[in-house]
C-alpha positions in Angstrom: 83.3 112.0 111.2 83.8 110.8 107.7 85.8 107.6 107.4 88.9 108.3 105.2 90.3 104.7 105.7 90.3 102.7 102.2 88.4 99.3 102.1 90.9 96.7 101.1 89.6 93.3 99.8 92.1 90.8 100.6 91.4 87.6 98.7 93.2 84.3 99.5 92.6 80.6 99.3 91.6 79.7 95.9 91.8 76.4 93.8 95.4 76.0 93.8 97.3 72.9 95.5 99.0 75.8 97.5 95.6 76.7 98.9 96.5 76.5 102.6 99.9 78.4 102.2 97.7 81.2 100.6 95.7 81.4 103.7 98.7 81.4 106.2 100.1 84.4 104.1 96.8 86.3 104.0 96.5 85.8 108.0 99.8 87.4 108.4 99.3 90.1 106.0 95.9 91.1 107.7 97.3 91.2 110.8 100.1 93.6 109.5 97.8 96.2 107.6 97.5 99.5 109.3 94.1 99.9 110.8 94.5 103.6 111.0 94.7 103.7 107.1 92.8 100.8 106.0 89.7 98.7 106.6 90.0 95.0 105.8 87.5 92.9 104.1 88.7 89.2 103.9 87.4 87.3 100.9 88.1 83.7 101.1 88.0 81.5 98.0 87.1 77.9 98.9 88.8 75.0 97.1 85.4 74.8 94.9 85.8 78.3 93.7 83.0 79.8 95.9 83.7 83.3 97.5 83.0 84.1 101.1 83.7 87.1 103.4 83.0 87.3 107.1 85.0 88.4 110.0 85.4 84.9 111.1 88.0 84.6 108.4 90.4 86.9 110.4 91.1 84.3 112.8 93.0 81.1 112.2 90.9 78.9 114.4 88.0 79.1 112.1 89.7 77.3 109.2 89.5 74.2 111.4 85.7 74.2 110.8 86.0 74.5 107.0 84.1 73.3 105.0 81.1 73.2 107.5 81.8 76.7 108.8 81.4 78.3 105.4 77.6 78.5 105.9 78.2 81.1 108.7 79.7 83.5 106.1 78.4 85.5 103.3 78.7 84.4 99.8 80.0 87.2 97.4 81.5 87.8 93.9 83.1 90.2 91.7 81.6 90.7 88.4 83.3 91.3 85.4 81.4 94.6 84.8 83.0 98.2 85.3 81.4 100.7 87.6 79.8 98.1 90.2 82.2 99.4 92.8 82.8 96.4 94.8 81.9 92.8 95.8 78.3 91.7 95.4 76.5 89.8 97.9 74.9 86.6 96.6 74.3 83.4 98.2 70.8 82.9 99.8 69.4 86.2 98.5 67.8 84.3 95.5 68.0 87.4 93.5 68.9 87.7 89.9 72.4 89.5 89.2 70.2 92.2 87.4 68.2 92.7 90.6 71.2 93.0 92.7 73.0 95.4 90.6 69.8 97.8 91.0 70.1 97.3 94.8 73.1 99.1 96.2 72.8 97.7 99.6 74.0 94.3 98.1 77.4 96.0 97.1 80.4 95.8 99.6 82.5 98.9 98.6 85.9 98.2 97.8 88.6 100.6 96.9 91.7 98.3 96.3 91.7 94.5 95.7 94.6 92.6 97.1 95.1 89.0 95.8 97.2 86.9 98.3 97.5 83.7 96.2 100.0 81.1 95.5 99.9 79.0 92.4 97.3 78.4 89.8 93.9 80.6 89.4 95.4 83.3 91.6 99.1 84.1 91.0 99.0 83.1 87.2 96.9 86.0 85.8 93.5 84.5 86.2 92.3 86.7 89.1 94.1 89.8 87.5 92.4 89.3 84.4 89.0 89.6 86.3 90.1 92.6 88.1 90.9 94.1 84.6 87.6 93.2 83.2 85.9 94.8 86.4 88.1 97.9 86.2 89.1 97.9 89.8 92.5 98.7 91.4 94.6 95.6 92.5 98.1 95.2 94.0 100.8 93.4 92.6 101.8 92.3 89.0 99.2 92.7 86.1 98.0 89.6 84.2 100.6 89.5 81.7 103.4 89.4 84.0 101.7 87.1 86.4 101.1 84.6 83.6 104.6 84.6 82.2 106.3 84.2 85.6 104.0 81.6 86.5 105.2 79.4 83.5 108.9 78.5 84.5 110.0 77.7 81.2 108.4 80.6 79.2 109.8 83.0 82.1 113.5 81.7 81.7 113.5 81.7 77.9 112.3 85.3 78.1 114.8 86.4 80.6 117.7 84.6 78.7 116.8 86.3 75.5 117.5 89.7 77.6 120.9 88.4 78.8 119.9 86.9 82.2 121.7 83.5 82.7 119.6 80.5 83.3 120.2 76.8 83.1 119.0 74.6 80.2 115.5 73.2 80.4 113.1 71.0 78.6 109.4 70.6 78.8 107.3 67.4 78.2 103.4 67.6 77.9 101.3 65.2 79.9 99.5 64.1 76.8 102.8 63.0 75.1 103.8 61.1 78.2 100.5 59.3 78.3 100.7 58.5 74.5 104.1 56.7 74.6 105.9 56.9 77.9 109.0 55.2 76.6 109.5 57.6 73.7 108.7 60.8 76.0 111.6 59.5 78.3 113.8 59.0 75.2 112.9 62.5 73.9 114.7 63.8 77.1 117.7 61.7 77.5 118.5 61.9 73.8 119.6 65.6 74.7 123.2 65.9 75.3 122.7 68.3 78.1 120.1 65.8 79.8 121.7 62.5 79.1 123.6 62.6 82.4 122.0 62.7 85.8 121.0 63.7 88.4 118.1 65.8 86.7 115.4 68.0 88.5 111.9 67.2 87.2 109.2 69.6 88.3 105.6 71.2 87.5 106.0 74.2 85.2 103.2 76.0 86.5 103.5 75.6 90.3 105.5 76.6 93.3 106.2 75.7 97.0 108.2 72.7 95.8 105.0 70.8 95.1 105.8 67.9 92.9 109.4 68.2 92.5 111.8 65.2 92.4 115.4 64.8 92.0 116.0 62.0 89.5 119.2 60.0 90.1 118.8 57.8 86.8 116.7 57.1 83.8 114.8 54.4 85.7 113.4 57.2 88.0 112.2 59.3 85.3 108.7 57.5 84.7 107.8 58.0 88.7 108.9 61.7 88.5 106.9 62.5 85.5 104.0 60.8 87.0 104.3 62.8 90.0 104.4 66.1 88.0 101.4 65.2 86.1 99.2 64.5 89.2 99.4 68.5 89.5 100.4 69.9 86.2 99.9 69.0 82.4 103.5 70.3 81.6 106.7 68.9 83.3 110.0 71.0 83.4 113.3 69.1 83.2 116.4 70.8 84.2 119.9 69.8 84.9 120.8 69.4 88.6 123.7 71.6 90.0 125.2 69.2 92.6 127.6 71.6 94.3 125.0 74.1 94.8 124.0 77.3 96.7 120.5 78.9 96.6 120.4 82.5 96.9 116.8 84.4 97.0 116.2 88.1 97.0 113.1 90.3 97.1 112.4 93.0 94.8 109.7 95.6 95.2 108.1 98.3 93.1 108.1 101.5 95.5 108.1 104.3 92.7 111.7 102.8 92.1 112.6 99.4 91.8 114.2 98.2 95.3 116.0 94.9 96.2 116.2 93.6 99.6 119.1 91.7 101.1 119.5 88.3 100.1 119.1 84.9 102.0 120.4 81.4 101.8 117.6 79.0 102.6 118.7 76.0 104.7 117.8 72.4 103.6 118.3 69.5 105.5 117.7 67.0 102.6 119.6 69.1 99.8 116.2 70.0 98.0 113.8 72.4 99.7 110.4 70.3 99.7 106.9 71.5 100.5 107.3 70.0 104.0 110.4 72.0 104.7 109.1 75.1 103.6 105.9 75.2 105.4 105.3 72.2 107.7 108.6 71.7 109.8 107.9 74.4 112.3 104.2 73.2 112.7 104.7 70.9 115.7 103.4 71.3 119.1 106.6 72.6 120.5 107.2 75.1 117.9 103.6 76.2 117.3 101.5 76.4 114.1 103.4 76.8 110.9 104.2 80.3 109.9 104.6 79.7 106.0 107.9 80.7 104.3 108.6 83.0 107.5 109.3 79.9 109.3 112.0 78.3 107.0 115.5 78.0 108.1 117.5 80.4 106.4 120.5 82.7 106.5 119.4 86.3 106.1 122.2 88.8 104.6 125.0 86.2 105.1 128.1 87.7 106.4 130.5 85.2 104.6 128.9 85.5 101.2 131.0 87.4 98.9 129.9 91.0 98.3 130.3 90.7 94.7 127.7 87.7 94.6 125.4 89.7 96.7 125.8 92.7 94.1 125.2 90.4 91.3 122.1 88.6 92.7 120.6 92.2 93.5 121.3 93.5 89.9 119.9 90.5 88.2 117.0 90.5 90.6 116.0 94.1 89.7 116.7 93.5 86.0 114.4 90.4 85.9 111.6 92.2 87.7 111.7 95.1 85.4 112.0 93.1 82.2 109.0 91.1 83.2 107.0 94.1 84.1 106.4 93.0 87.5 104.9 95.3 90.4 104.1 95.0 94.1 106.7 92.5 96.0 108.2 89.5 94.3 110.9 87.0 95.5 113.6 85.8 92.8 115.3 82.3 93.6 118.8 82.0 92.1 121.1 79.3 91.8 124.8 79.5 92.2 127.2 76.7 91.1 129.9 76.6 93.7 132.3 74.6 91.5 132.0 76.8 88.5 131.2 80.3 90.3 128.1 80.9 87.9 124.9 82.4 89.0 121.7 81.3 87.3 118.1 82.8 87.6 115.8 79.8 88.9 112.3 81.4 89.2 110.2 84.3 90.1 107.4 84.3 92.6 105.1 87.1 91.9 103.5 87.1 95.3 105.8 85.1 97.5 105.1 83.1 100.7 104.8 85.6 103.7 105.1 88.5 101.2 109.2 88.1 101.8 108.6 90.6 104.7 111.5 88.8 106.8 114.0 90.0 104.0 112.7 93.5 104.0 112.8 93.8 107.8 116.7 92.9 107.7 117.2 95.4 104.7 119.0 98.8 104.9 116.9 100.9 105.2 114.6 98.7 107.2 111.0 98.4 105.8 108.4 97.0 108.2 105.7 94.7 107.0 103.1 97.4 107.5 105.0 99.7 105.3 105.6 97.2 102.9 101.8 96.7 102.4 101.2 100.4 102.5 103.4 101.0 99.5 101.9 98.1 97.6 98.5 99.6 97.9 99.8 103.2 97.2 101.4 101.8 93.9 98.3 100.0 92.9 96.3 103.3 93.0 98.9 105.0 90.8 99.0 102.2 88.4 95.2 102.3 88.1 95.1 106.1 87.8 97.5 105.8 84.8 95.6 103.2 83.0 92.4 104.9 83.7 93.9 108.1 81.9 94.1 106.0 78.7 91.7 106.7 75.7 89.9 103.4 75.1 87.1 104.7 73.0 87.4 105.9 69.6 83.6 105.4 68.8 81.9 103.5 66.3 83.3 103.8 62.9 83.9 100.8 60.9 80.4 99.5 61.8 78.7 102.7 60.2 
């Protein structure tokens, strides 16, 4: 009998500092994919950038053997060449790329590519650009939307220009701080809105709360900047809302743009850290980390004013549409309890745990399996539309 199931390459890991969170999200997702409709091909991108596939990647225990265990996997790659039809086996074959292209047994056929990355080189448009060059269907936002949403400053300025409320922000380049740190600090505090503390200092192009500091006075700025520049070349400085409520929501493209219920994440320290998001549930008693799904949170809080919920939902959908996003995203908002004002904070183009915990509590309820099904269906629909565009007008100017 002909196998009508589509083959889905789930790509994860990558060169970002959020590497291990990507692995956790991918393991959750691959377990939830409908096996009656899809065959999964796990594709692990190691921190050094090498691509591997193999059934071992489906098991969490395998990653305890990395990097030595990678020798048991098949090394693969995706060529930026339309028409290849899937992943190329490489590694120990010793063959040149031109030889591999002539041998169809070296191609692992793929119907849809599903990037499950967090952070740089995966969530920021890099891998999406490769998919575009290879002319293959892929889930989630395209390379433009991914790049814009990864840069927190550009994303906020764009949304602000379209009427979405955001907090003031400054950026500082690593090169400027290294040239003259005192002047760099002065350039921050000389602005009226940033002359009073506390301030937030964070990487402009990272997520997962890595490298984030809450700066209490000017003497703490140099250390906070040094922390950022360990991970990024651009620092983002924002005023700190002291009487704060964080409110998150997920938005997805399901033919129409839909929003999930909201959540209020719970922090013990007042600032959600990487450890609180991903490591707190990982002790012996509570079991291994479940990624963002394991964070303490209040989902669809009954005591939260319905007007605030509606404003978050409306702004979430508006931001998702303005940025041209697709697939499933999570948008984080800040609510100033003192002023009663709501601000967009950031958009995660591919959120930890795919934000399935928010959709499971929405009305109507969307199960993780159905969430993935829709992402794949949407990817194929978008690819069909792009494939219908005329890109060849012939050679005229060269004749």
